[in-house]
N, C-alpha and C positions, 0 to 999 in steps of 0.2 A: 563482521561474524565469521565464527570459523567451521568450517567443517566439523559434525558430529558435536557443534558447541550448542549455548541454549537457542531455544525457538525463539524466534522473532514473532510477535505477535500482531499484528496489522487490523482493525478493525474499521469498517466501513461507518462513515458519519450517517446518522439518520436525520433526517428532517431539516437540515439547517440549511437547505437551499443554494449551496454553494459548490456542488460538484456540476460537472458539464457531463452531457451524454455524448458517446460516440456510437454511431451505427456502423456495428460488424456484421456485412452481408452472409458471410460465409460461418457465423456463429449458431449453433441451436441451442447452447444454453449460456448459463452466464459465467462458467468456469474461464473461459478464454478470456473474458473481459475483467472479472477478478485478477487474474496474473498479470495481466498487463497494466492493470493502473497499479497495483504494488511495483512495478518494474519502473513505470514511470517516476512513481513517488521516491524510489530510493536513488534512481540514477540522480535525482537533483534532489539529495538529501541535506544541501545546505539551507533550502528552505522548510524543512520540515518544524512545525511551530508545537506540535502536539505533544503534551509534556509525557505521556506515556510511552511513546515511541522514541522520544530523545532519552528520557531514562533507560530503555532499553538497549540503545546503539552508545551509551555513554559507559554501561555498567559491563560492555561484553569485553 
């Protein structure tokens, strides 16, 4: 993705039971955990299997 380019939309999965919880004691809201989860996902982008995310990455 390029600066000022298209927006990458990543939405958390609901109800599939495959997500792991990480306790962040210094966090008062969920914003930091959302950012970190997306950072970890994109850092290991070769393992992404979601077609909607893959199509955004390959179209960019």
